[in-house]
VOBA-1610 file (N, C-alpha, C; in pm, whole numbers, padded with zeros to 5 digits, always signed):
BEGIN
Met+10800+08521+05021Met+10716+08627+05058Met+10801+08749+05087Asp+10743+08867+05043Asp+10813+08993+05068Asp+10719+09086+05134His+10737+09104+05267His+10645+09195+05340His+10673+09340+05302Asn+10793+09372+05275Asn+10831+09509+05251Asn+10942+09510+05153Ser+10920+09555+05031Ser+11018+09541+04924Ser+11144+09630+04954Asn+11129+09724+05045Asn+11244+09811+05077Asn+11333+09758+05192Ser+11286+09637+05249Ser+11361+09580+05363Ser+11460+09474+05319Ser+11578+09479+05369Ser+11675+09376+05337Ser+11650+09254+05423Leu+11694+09138+05372Leu+11657+09016+05438Leu+11712+09007+05579His+11822+09073+05605His+11880+09059+05744His+11796+09122+05848Asn+11693+09196+05806Asn+11600+09254+05907Asn+11508+09149+05962Phe+11499+09034+05901Phe+11410+08928+05946Phe+11486+08830+06036Ile+11418+08764+06122Ile+11472+08666+06212Ile+11533+08548+06138Gln+11644+08498+06183Gln+11695+08370+06143Gln+11705+08280+06266Val+11688+08148+06248Val+11695+08056+06358Val+11807+07956+06327Asn+11910+07960+06406Asn+12035+07884+06377Asn+12071+07791+06492Ala+12150+07687+06459Ala+12206+07605+06559Ala+12346+07652+06599Val+12402+07742+06527Val+12537+07793+06556Val+12527+07935+06604Asp+12571+07961+06725Asp+12558+08093+06788Asp+12674+08176+06741Thr+12665+08239+06626Thr+12777+08315+06570Thr+12777+08459+06616Gln+12674+08500+06684Gln+12664+08638+06736Gln+12568+08640+06852Gln+12558+08756+06916Gln+12460+08763+07027Gln+12321+08743+06969Ser+12247+08655+07034Ser+12113+08620+06987Ser+12007+08699+07065Leu+11896+08714+06999Leu+11780+08776+07062Leu+11717+08685+07165Met+11719+08557+07138Met+11670+08458+07237Met+11732+08321+07205Asn+11755+08248+07313Asn+11812+08113+07300Asn+11722+08022+07390Phe+11656+07926+07333Phe+11567+07838+07412Phe+11642+07721+07467Val+11617+07697+07598Val+11685+07587+07669Val+11586+07519+07765Gly+11585+07386+07768Gly+11496+07313+07859Gly+11569+07276+07988Leu+11505+07201+08074Leu+11561+07165+08206Leu+11627+07026+08196Glu+11732+07014+08271Glu+11796+06881+08288Glu+11731+06814+08405Gly+11657+06709+08381Gly+11583+06641+08487Gly+11482+06734+08547Ser+11479+06738+08681Ser+11382+06824+08754Ser+11455+06942+08817Asp+11579+06974+08772Asp+11656+07086+08827Asp+11600+07219+08781Thr+11532+07291+08865Thr+11468+07417+08824Thr+11550+07540+08865Ser+11676+07521+08907Ser+11754+07630+08959Ser+11775+07740+08851Arg+11787+07700+08723Arg+11811+07797+08621Arg+11692+07889+08594Leu+11575+07848+08643Leu+11454+07932+08622Leu+11467+08063+08702Ala+11547+08062+08806Ala+11565+08183+08884Ala+11700+08252+08857Ser+11755+08222+08741Ser+11893+08270+08713Ser+11888+08418+08669Asn+12012+08469+08647Asn+12026+08611+08609Asn+11946+08641+08485Arg+11870+08756+08487Arg+11794+08798+08374Arg+11874+08879+08275Ser+12002+08887+08295Ser+12087+08967+08203Ser+12122+08899+08074Thr+12082+08773+08061Thr+12111+08700+07937Thr+11983+08682+07860Thr+11997+08641+07734Thr+11873+08617+07651Thr+11832+08470+07644Asp+11886+08391+07738Asp+11843+08251+07750Asp+11697+08245+07795Val+11615+08166+07723Val+11478+08144+07768Val+11477+08000+07823Ile+11457+07988+07949Ile+11452+07859+08017Ile+11310+07813+08021Met+11282+07712+07939Met+11146+07652+07941Met+11133+07567+08067Pro+11023+07573+08139Pro+11007+07498+08263Pro+10962+07354+08238Leu+11027+07287+08142Leu+10996+07154+08099Leu+11126+07069+08088Thr+11117+06942+08124Thr+11234+06853+08121Thr+11262+06809+07976Val+11387+06816+07935Val+11428+06768+07805Val+11442+06612+07813Leu+11366+06546+07730Leu+11369+06401+07723Leu+11466+06349+07619Ala+11486+06422+07513Ala+11576+06380+07406Ala+11596+06501+07314Gln+11710+06502+07241Gln+11726+06602+07140Gln+11834+06549+07041Ser+11829+06601+06916Ser+11931+06562+06820Ser+12067+06620+06863Pro+12177+06557+06818Pro+12308+06600+06866Pro+12340+06744+06832Thr+12292+06798+06725Thr+12329+06935+06689Thr+12224+07039+06729Tyr+12122+06994+06796Tyr+12013+07089+06822Tyr+12045+07196+06921Gln+12043+07319+06870Gln+12043+07438+06958Gln+11946+07539+06887Glu+11898+07635+06956Glu+11803+07725+06900Glu+11836+07870+06931His+11901+07934+06839His+11942+08074+06854His+11864+08161+06756Trp+11790+08257+06807Trp+11710+08349+06720Trp+11785+08481+06706Ser+11815+08520+06583Ser+11894+08643+06563Ser+11847+08711+06436Asp+11857+08841+06427Asp+11830+08915+06307Asp+11955+08986+06251Gly+12069+08952+06312Gly+12195+09007+06262Gly+12230+09143+06317Ala+12146+09199+06398Ala+12166+09334+06455Ala+12211+09316+06598Ala+12269+09426+06652Ala+12315+09428+06791Ala+12192+09417+06883Val+12212+09338+06994Val+12107+09311+07090Val+12133+09395+07213Leu+12029+09471+07257Leu+12031+09544+07384Leu+11946+09473+07482Val+12006+09434+07597Val+11927+09368+07704Val+11907+09471+07814Lys+11782+09490+07850Lys+11750+09590+07953Lys+11693+09518+08073Ser+11715+09586+08189Ser+11649+09536+08312Ser+11548+09644+08354Ile+11437+09603+08411Ile+11335+09694+08456Ile+11323+09673+08606Ala+11342+09778+08683Ala+11355+09772+08827Ala+11241+09701+08895Asp+11122+09732+08855Asp+11006+09675+08925Asp+10950+09548+08853Lys+11029+09494+08758Lys+10990+09374+08694Lys+11105+09272+08695Pro+11143+09219+08810Pro+11260+09127+08815Pro+11235+08998+08737Glu+11110+08964+08715Glu+11073+08840+08643Glu+11089+08855+08490Leu+11118+08977+08441Leu+11115+09009+08299Leu+11252+09016+08239Thr+11274+08956+08125Thr+11386+08978+08040Thr+11344+09052+07920His+11409+09163+07889His+11376+09257+07777His+11497+09263+07690Ala+11482+09213+07568Ala+11596+09221+07470Ala+11543+09271+07343Glu+11613+09366+07282Glu+11564+09426+07154Glu+11680+09454+07062Thr+11645+09457+06935Thr+11732+09505+06828Thr+11655+09621+06762Asp+11710+09670+06651Asp+11641+09776+06581Asp+11509+09726+06520His+11498+09596+06503His+11386+09544+06431His+11289+09453+06514His+11336+09397+06627His+11259+09301+06700His+11268+09324+06848Leu+11168+09281+06925Leu+11163+09287+07069Leu+11125+09152+07123Met+11205+09100+07215Met+11173+08979+07287Met+11148+09008+07435Leu+11035+08965+07483Leu+11002+08979+07629Leu+10977+08842+07683Ser+11051+08804+07788Ser+11034+08673+07850Ser+11002+08696+08000Phe+10898+08639+08045Phe+10854+08645+08185Phe+10866+08508+08251Gln+10943+08502+08360Gln+10955+08378+08441Gln+10882+08407+08575Cys+10768+08341+08587Cys+10675+08372+08701Cys+10648+08247+08785Glu+10637+08269+08916Glu+10593+08155+08996Glu+10443+08146+08988Asn+10386+08049+09062Asn+10248+08008+09037Asn+10144+08096+09115Leu+10130+08216+09068Leu+10026+08306+09119Leu+09893+08270+09057Pro+09780+08326+09109Pro+09652+08300+09043Pro+09660+08329+08896Leu+09627+08227+08811Leu+09660+08234+08672Leu+09588+08343+08596Asp+09465+08372+08632Asp+09398+08480+08556Asp+09463+08612+08580Glu+09502+08641+08704Glu+09567+08767+08739Glu+09703+08770+08675Leu+09775+08659+08671Leu+09905+08657+08613Leu+09903+08681+08462Val+09813+08614+08392Val+09804+08629+08248Val+09768+08776+08212Ser+09678+08830+08290Ser+09634+08970+08264Ser+09752+09067+08281Glu+09832+09046+08389Glu+09943+09137+08414Glu+10054+09116+08304Val+10085+08992+08276Val+10191+08964+08176Val+10155+09017+08038Tyr+10037+08986+07991Tyr+09999+09024+07853Tyr+09983+09178+07848Thr+09930+09238+07951Thr+09917+09384+07951Thr+10051+09449+07944Thr+10143+09404+08032Thr+10281+09457+08030Thr+10350+09438+07903Ala+10334+09323+07839Ala+10400+09293+07713Ala+10353+09394+07603Tyr+10224+09411+07593Tyr+10170+09499+07490Tyr+10211+09646+07519Gln+10207+09685+07643Gln+10245+09821+07675Gln+10389+09850+07640Leu+10478+09762+07679Leu+10622+09780+07644Leu+10646+09777+07495Ala+10577+09688+07426Ala+10601+09675+07280Ala+10552+09804+07212His+10442+09854+07248His+10395+09975+07180His+10476+10095+07221Gln+10522+10105+07345Gln+10609+10211+07385Gln+10734+10220+07304His+10785+10103+07263His+10909+10098+07185His+10892+10088+07040Gly+10768+10096+06991Gly+10737+10101+06850Gly+10730+09967+06779Phe+10714+09858+06860Phe+10699+09726+06803Phe+10552+09688+06805Lys+10482+09705+06694Lys+10338+09701+06694Lys+10283+09565+06651His+10370+09472+06606His+10323+09347+06548His+10370+09229+06631Leu+10283+09154+06691Leu+10316+09029+06765Leu+10325+08913+06673Ile+10442+08855+06660Ile+10465+08752+06562Ile+10453+08612+06623Arg+10508+08591+06744Arg+10512+08459+06798Arg+10503+08466+06954Val+10433+08370+07016Val+10417+08366+07160Val+10430+08223+07207Trp+10500+08204+07319Trp+10503+08076+07387Trp+10446+08094+07529Asn+10354+08009+07566Asn+10289+08013+07697Asn+10315+07876+07766Tyr+10400+07875+07868Tyr+10425+07751+07945Tyr+10357+07766+08079Leu+10247+07692+08099Leu+10159+07711+08212Leu+10166+07594+08306Asp+10190+07618+08432Asp+10192+07514+08529Asp+10056+07444+08541Gln+10055+07311+08541Gln+09934+07235+08559Gln+09821+07278+08467Ile+09848+07276+08337Ile+09755+07333+08243Ile+09617+07269+08237Asn+09611+07140+08273Asn+09483+07070+08268Asn+09410+07065+08398His+09472+07117+08505His+09403+07111+08635His+09291+07210+08648Gln+09196+07176+08738Gln+09082+07265+08762Gln+09122+07370+08865Gln+09080+07493+08844Gln+09100+07600+08938Gln+08974+07691+08925Gln+08911+07715+09040Gln+08784+07798+09041Gln+08682+07739+08944Asn+08667+07608+08945Asn+08570+07533+08865Asn+08591+07553+08712Ile+08714+07576+08671Ile+08739+07587+08530Ile+08886+07535+08511Glu+08909+07469+08396Glu+09040+07420+08364Glu+09134+07542+08346Arg+09257+07523+08392Arg+09352+07639+08389Arg+09380+07682+08243Tyr+09380+07593+08148Tyr+09395+07639+08009Tyr+09278+07728+07967Gln+09154+07692+08005Gln+09041+07771+07975Gln+09047+07904+08045Met+09093+07905+08169Met+09109+08029+08237Met+09214+08121+08167Phe+09322+08060+08118Phe+09419+08135+08040Phe+09359+08199+07918Cys+09277+08123+07840Cys+09213+08174+07723Cys+09121+08290+07754Val+09050+08281+07867Val+08961+08394+07902Val+09036+08516+07941Ala+09141+08501+08017Ala+09226+08616+08061Ala+09293+08679+07942Arg+09352+08597+07853Arg+09416+08652+07735Arg+09314+08728+07647His+09203+08672+07628His+09095+08740+07544His+09063+08876+07601Gln+09048+08881+07736Gln+09011+09007+07798Gln+09114+09118+07770Val+09243+09080+07783Val+09348+09179+07758Val+09342+09225+07611Leu+09326+09125+07517Leu+09325+09166+07377Leu+09206+09255+07349Glu+09094+09229+07414Glu+08977+09311+07393Glu+09002+09451+07448Glu+09057+09458+07570Glu+09083+09591+07633Glu+09184+09674+07550Arg+09276+09605+07485Arg+09377+09680+07407Arg+09347+09684+07259Gln+09218+09648+07226Gln+09166+09661+07090Gln+09257+09588+06993Gln+09292+09461+07032Gln+09377+09375+06947Gln+09301+09266+06882Leu+09175+09247+06905Leu+09101+09130+06856Leu+09090+09134+06702Asp+09099+09251+06644Asp+09092+09257+06497Asp+09226+09258+06433Gln+09332+09240+06511Gln+09472+09235+06458Gln+09505+09088+06421Pro+09603+09065+06337Pro+09642+08929+06305Pro+09683+08851+06429Asn+09631+08731+06445Asn+09669+08649+06561Asn+09810+08592+06540Pro+09894+08594+06642Pro+10031+08545+06626Pro+10030+08388+06622Ala+10142+08334+06576Ala+10162+08192+06600Ala+10186+08172+06749Ala+10146+08063+06808Ala+10151+08047+06956Ala+10156+07902+06995Thr+10203+07880+07117Thr+10210+07752+07180Thr+10160+07770+07324Ala+10084+07672+07372Ala+10048+07669+07515Ala+10064+07524+07564Ile+10160+07504+07656Ile+10195+07374+07705Ile+10204+07375+07861Gly+10177+07262+07922Gly+10174+07257+08066Gly+10302+07194+08125Gly+10341+07248+08240Gly+10457+07194+08315Gly+10413+07155+08455His+10508+07112+08538His+10480+07053+08669His+10574+07104+08779Tyr+10638+07214+08759Tyr+10739+07257+08856Tyr+10700+07391+08924Gly+10578+07435+08915Gly+10532+07552+08985Gly+10575+07681+08921His+10616+07676+08794His+10661+07797+08724His+10576+07819+08595Asn+10555+07944+08562Asn+10492+07982+08435Asn+10587+08072+08356Thr+10600+08043+08231Thr+10694+08116+08143Thr+10617+08167+08021Phe+10631+08294+07994Phe+10563+08355+07876Phe+10673+08428+07793Val+10676+08398+07664Val+10778+08460+07574Val+10703+08523+07455Phe+10735+08648+07433Phe+10671+08727+07321Phe+10783+08770+07225Leu+10753+08756+07095Leu+10838+08811+06994Leu+10754+08915+06909Phe+10792+09041+06921Phe+10731+09150+06852Phe+10822+09201+06742Ser+10762+09258+06638Ser+10835+09311+06527Ser+10782+09450+06482Arg+10861+09520+06414Arg+10813+09642+06351Arg+10747+09616+06218Gln+10764+09492+06168Gln+10705+09454+06039Gln+10600+09349+06060Val+10498+09356+05980Val+10386+09263+05999Val+10417+09128+05938Gly+10364+09026+05997Gly+10372+08892+05940Gly+10245+08851+05868Leu+10241+08737+05804Leu+10128+08692+05728Leu+10074+08568+05796Val+09947+08576+05834Val+09880+08463+05896Val+09859+08347+05797Val+09889+08226+05841Val+09866+08105+05756Val+09775+08012+05835Glu+09665+07976+05774Glu+09574+07883+05836Glu+09578+07747+05765Asn+09525+07647+05831Asn+09521+07510+05784Asn+09380+07472+05736Lys+09363+07446+05615Lys+09227+07419+05557Lys+09166+07291+05619Arg+09248+07206+05682Arg+09196+07084+05742Arg+09138+07110+05880Gln+09163+07231+05936Gln+09122+07257+06074Gln+09040+07386+06074Val+08950+07393+06172Val+08878+07514+06206Val+08980+07612+06269Ser+08974+07735+06226Ser+09064+07834+06289Ser+09037+07839+06438Ala+09145+07856+06521Ala+09127+07845+06662Ala+09027+07949+06719Trp+09025+08068+06660Trp+08940+08174+06713Trp+08793+08149+06670Gln+08766+08041+06598Gln+08628+08009+06560Gln+08584+07878+06624Tyr+08661+07825+06721Tyr+08623+07704+06793Tyr+08489+07720+06863Pro+08413+07609+06875Pro+08292+07617+06955Pro+08327+07628+07106Ser+08233+07673+07180Ser+08262+07712+07320Ser+08294+07595+07409Gln+08280+07470+07358Gln+08313+07357+07448Gln+08457+07352+07488Tyr+08547+07420+07413Tyr+08690+07414+07445Tyr+08734+07524+07539Ala+08658+07632+07543Ala+08689+07743+07639Ala+08582+07848+07625Pro+08547+07916+07736Pro+08441+08018+07726Pro+08482+08128+07627Lys+08610+08153+07609Lys+08656+08249+07504Lys+08753+08170+07415Gln+08735+08188+07283Gln+08815+08107+07192Gln+08963+08145+07202Pro+09054+08043+07178Pro+09196+08070+07173Pro+09223+08173+07060Arg+09325+08258+07084Arg+09360+08361+06985Arg+09498+08337+06930Phe+09512+08246+06837Phe+09637+08224+06772Phe+09610+08177+06625Ser+09708+08200+06542Ser+09701+08148+06405Ser+09769+08011+06402Arg+09744+07933+06299Arg+09809+07800+06285Arg+09957+07821+06252Ala+09992+07928+06184Ala+10132+07955+06156Ala+10143+08105+06119Met+10265+08157+06123Met+10292+08294+06083Met+10408+08288+05984Gln+10389+08343+05866Gln+10494+08353+05766Gln+10560+08490+05786Tyr+10692+08485+05797Tyr+10760+08606+05836Tyr+10898+08609+05764Gly+10913+08695+05663Gly+11035+08689+05589Gly+11055+08552+05525Asp+11167+08493+05548Asp+11201+08359+05497Asp+11157+08242+05588Leu+11085+08280+05693Leu+11050+08187+05797Leu+10901+08147+05789Leu+10868+08025+05821Leu+10737+07983+05853Leu+10737+07936+05995Leu+10671+08006+06085Leu+10663+07974+06228Leu+10535+07901+06256Cys+10546+07770+06273Cys+10427+07689+06295Cys+10389+07684+06440Ser+10268+07712+06477Ser+10220+07706+06616Ser+10220+07560+06663Gly+10192+07551+06793Gly+10173+07418+06847Gly+10069+07338+06762Thr+10103+07223+06712Thr+10022+07154+06613Thr+09997+07011+06663Ala+09874+06969+06658Ala+09837+06843+06723Ala+09745+06760+06627Ser+09700+06649+06679Ser+09619+06555+06602Ser+09469+06604+06606Val+09446+06713+06535Val+09315+06775+06532Val+09271+06794+06384Val+09153+06747+06356Val+09095+06772+06225Val+08957+06836+06251Gly+08930+06942+06171Gly+08817+07022+06202Gly+08850+07091+06329His+08772+07060+06436His+08808+07112+06571His+08822+06994+06668Glu+08815+06870+06620Glu+08808+06752+06707Glu+08944+06678+06710Thr+08977+06626+06831Thr+09090+06534+06847Thr+09055+06402+06777Ile+09156+06351+06705Ile+09136+06219+06645Ile+09253+06128+06692His+09233+05999+06668His+09334+05895+06708His+09354+05891+06862Leu+09246+05885+06933Leu+09256+05882+07083Leu+09341+05768+07130Gly+09435+05796+07217Gly+09520+05694+07281Gly+09624+05632+07190Asp+09642+05680+07073Asp+09741+05620+06974Asp+09849+05723+06944Leu+09963+05712+07010Leu+10065+05810+06994Leu+10115+05814+06848Glu+10140+05699+06784Glu+10193+05699+06648Glu+10097+05762+06546Ala+09969+05729+06563Ala+09872+05790+06472Ala+09860+05942+06497Gln+09868+05984+06626Gln+09867+06128+06654Gln+09986+06197+06594Phe+10104+06134+06604Phe+10225+06190+06540Phe+10205+06206+06393Asp+10153+06103+06327Asp+10134+06115+06182Asp+10038+06224+06149Glu+09935+06245+06227Glu+09839+06354+06197Glu+09906+06486+06219Cys+09989+06500+06321Cys+10067+06622+06342Cys+10146+06654+06212Met+10215+06557+06157Met+10297+06578+06037Met+10208+06620+05922Ile+10090+06557+05907Ile+10001+06592+05797Ile+09958+06741+05812Asn+09933+06779+05936Asn+09890+06921+05958Asn+10006+07018+05933Val+10126+06984+05971Val+10241+07069+05942Val+10269+07080+05792Gln+10252+06971+05728Gln+10266+06969+05577Gln+10158+07056+05513Ala+10038+07055+05568Ala+09933+07141+05512Ala+09970+07291+05528Leu+10035+07325+05638Leu+10078+07463+05656Leu+10187+07501+05555Leu+10282+07409+05536Leu+10389+07436+05436Leu+10324+07449+05296Asp+10227+07363+05261Asp+10169+07379+05128Asp+10091+07513+05117Glu+10023+07547+05221Glu+09944+07673+05214Glu+10037+07795+05207Ser+10152+07792+05271Ser+10241+07909+05269Ser+10315+07919+05138Gly+10340+07806+05069Gly+10422+07808+04951Gly+10567+07818+04977Leu+10610+07808+05103Leu+10749+07812+05134Leu+10819+07690+05076Lys+10938+07712+05018Lys+11008+07601+04954Lys+11095+07531+05058Ala+11041+07434+05124Ala+11108+07357+05226Ala+11041+07224+05238Ser+11114+07116+05274Ser+11056+06989+05295Ser+11026+06965+05440Leu+10934+06874+05466Leu+10885+06851+05599Leu+10999+06816+05697Asn+11095+06738+05652Asn+11206+06698+05747Asn+11309+06804+05766Gln+11299+06917+05700Gln+11401+07025+05710Gln+11368+07124+05819Gly+11256+07109+05892Gly+11222+07201+05993Gly+11298+07179+06117Met+11300+07281+06204Met+11355+07269+06339Met+11238+07253+06436Tyr+11229+07136+06492Tyr+11104+07092+06568Tyr+11126+07093+06722Arg+11019+07125+06787Arg+11004+07094+06930Arg+10882+07003+06946Phe+10901+06890+07007Phe+10791+06796+07036Phe+10767+06802+07183Tyr+10635+06810+07219Tyr+10594+06805+07362Tyr+10518+06674+07380Leu+10569+06591+07477Leu+10516+06455+07501Leu+10453+06448+07642Arg+10326+06407+07645Arg+10259+06399+07772Arg+10319+06289+07863Asp+10341+06171+07811Asp+10389+06057+07888Asp+10531+06026+07846Lys+10625+06052+07939Lys+10765+06038+07905Lys+10802+05893+07880Ser+10725+05798+07921Ser+10753+05657+07896Ser+10746+05621+07754Leu+10685+05706+07673Leu+10663+05684+07529Leu+10772+05748+07445Val+10879+05797+07510Val+10977+05875+07434Val+11044+05790+07323Asn+11076+05664+07354Asn+11149+05583+07256Asn+11055+05556+07135Gln+10925+05539+07162Gln+10831+05520+07053Gln+10824+05643+06968Leu+10828+05762+07030Leu+10828+05888+06957Leu+10953+05904+06876Leu+11066+05874+06935Leu+11197+05887+06863Leu+11198+05799+06736Thr+11141+05684+06743Thr+11135+05598+06624Thr+11057+05661+06513Lys+10944+05732+06551Lys+10868+05800+06449Lys+10945+05917+06390Ile+11014+05990+06478Ile+11091+06108+06433Ile+11198+06066+06334Gln+11269+05956+06366Gln+11374+05908+06281Gln+11321+05854+06151Ala+11203+05795+06153Ala+11140+05738+06031Ala+11109+05856+05931His+11079+05972+05991His+11046+06085+05907His+11175+06164+05868Leu+11294+06112+05909Leu+11421+06171+05870Leu+11434+06317+05922Ile+11372+06345+06036Ile+11386+06479+06100Ile+11520+06478+06176Val+11602+06578+06149Val+11737+06576+06210Val+11757+06688+06310Asn+11670+06784+06316Asn+11683+06893+06417Asn+11559+06894+06505Tyr+11573+06846+06627Tyr+11456+06833+06714Tyr+11494+06830+06860Met+11394+06870+06944Met+11407+06854+07085Met+11272+06795+07131Val+11279+06702+07226Val+11161+06643+07284Val+11158+06685+07433Leu+11042+06746+07472Leu+11026+06789+07610Leu+10907+06721+07672Glu+10910+06699+07800Glu+10792+06649+07874Glu+10697+06758+07902Gly+10581+06755+07849Gly+10485+06864+07871Gly+10340+06813+07843Asp+10247+06878+07914Asp+10106+06847+07897Asp+10046+06934+07787Ile+09966+06872+07704Ile+09902+06946+07594Ile+09769+07002+07645Cys+09722+07109+07575Cys+09603+07181+07632Cys+09476+07094+07638Arg+09468+06989+07557Arg+09357+06894+07571Arg+09411+06764+07632Glu+09341+06712+07730Glu+09388+06592+07801Glu+09389+06467+07709Asn+09316+06471+07598Asn+09312+06354+07510Asn+09419+06362+07401Leu+09506+06462+07409Leu+09620+06469+07321Leu+09745+06423+07382Leu+09818+06331+07316Leu+09938+06272+07373Leu+10063+06349+07331Ile+10052+06425+07221Ile+10174+06489+07168Ile+10128+06617+07093Glu+10225+06711+07093Glu+10206+06831+07015Glu+10346+06865+06958Cys+10350+06929+06843Cys+10477+06974+06794Cys+10465+07119+06741Glu+10577+07189+06740Glu+10588+07312+06672Glu+10709+07307+06582Ala+10721+07394+06485Ala+10835+07388+06390Ala+10860+07523+06335Val+10989+07541+06296Val+11031+07657+06222Val+11092+07609+06091Phe+11046+07667+05984Phe+11102+07633+05852Phe+11163+07762+05793Gln+11277+07748+05727Gln+11341+07854+05652Gln+11348+07820+05506Ser+11324+07914+05419Ser+11325+07888+05273Ser+11458+07822+05236Val+11451+07713+05162Val+11571+07646+05118Val+11636+07714+05000Gln+11577+07820+04955Gln+11642+07895+04845Gln+11758+07978+04892Lys+11771+07991+05027Lys+11882+08059+05087Lys+11968+07963+05157Thr+12088+08010+05195Thr+12179+07930+05285Thr+12117+07929+05422Val+12100+07810+05478Val+12035+07796+05605Val+12132+07739+05707Lys+12132+07797+05831Lys+12222+07745+05937Lys+12137+07672+06037Leu+12132+07543+06019Leu+12056+07456+06115Leu+12141+07345+06163Asp+12267+07336+06119Asp+12357+07229+06157Asp+12490+07290+06188Lys+12592+07209+06197Lys+12725+07264+06224Lys+12779+07328+06100Gly+12764+07461+06091Gly+12803+07534+05977Gly+12684+07560+05887Ser+12712+07607+05766Ser+12607+07643+05672Ser+12601+07540+05562Phe+12483+07524+05510Phe+12470+07438+05391Phe+12358+07493+05301Asp+12371+07466+05175Asp+12271+07515+05080Asp+12178+07399+05041Lys+12053+07441+05018Lys+11954+07341+04983Lys+11896+07377+04845
//
């Protein structure tokens, strides 16, 4: 895919396991229940996910870079915010304690869009939403549903509802922290939907008073950024209570996104994050991952937005027509 024939490829994000230069963002999970890093210095581009790492492949690291110099800014009245930008991309990461969720989402999303537009980054490519106690009830509504309503309100106020929906993830944690990560670009991405699934923004109201606003994937340069993907066909959860069958359905849905995008990559060549509701099932999950020959992965303990889902995955694929850095050094596919 070529979004802009005048743009050189280095203007697009690359996702590498080898940190050869300053990165725009580096994703890291928690060791056990130690949350001390969540309050660490905001002068780095480390994104600390408020989720415990259950397992990961030996070479797994996640460095996002576009090859340009990274400027990290601090904002005096926003100590919870990390602001990192290059000439081409803007990363905003918010590490917030457990304030009322609707107010928090409204403030974070409004701030993110304001900063992005002030700096000329008009296109939201990817979002990660890590919400404390995502399935719990608050004010007679599930917290995930509250999040969807608050997000929709901001998008409506900022006249973003007719803009391409970004790839996105929403996962629940248990440590009293909420983390939001936004990746904006000066260049537009291409929305990719899954023909096996109803688009999220067309879901019936049983899932939330306002529909989720995300695409199934975003194709951007040589990347395919797959949103959080679960065992959903149409709009319904299938394979209730069966981890292995839910995993297989996740893989079918990811393959459908690869097929729709036309990106030249195989299913096992992605860089995966798996979110597992019940940590006691981690060995069962690892057996499935290994059977699919997936070599770059991280497994985190996290709650999925529907209580009947046991697992969710997200993935990044890079075109195998180029040299890809996903392991120790570079290799051609």
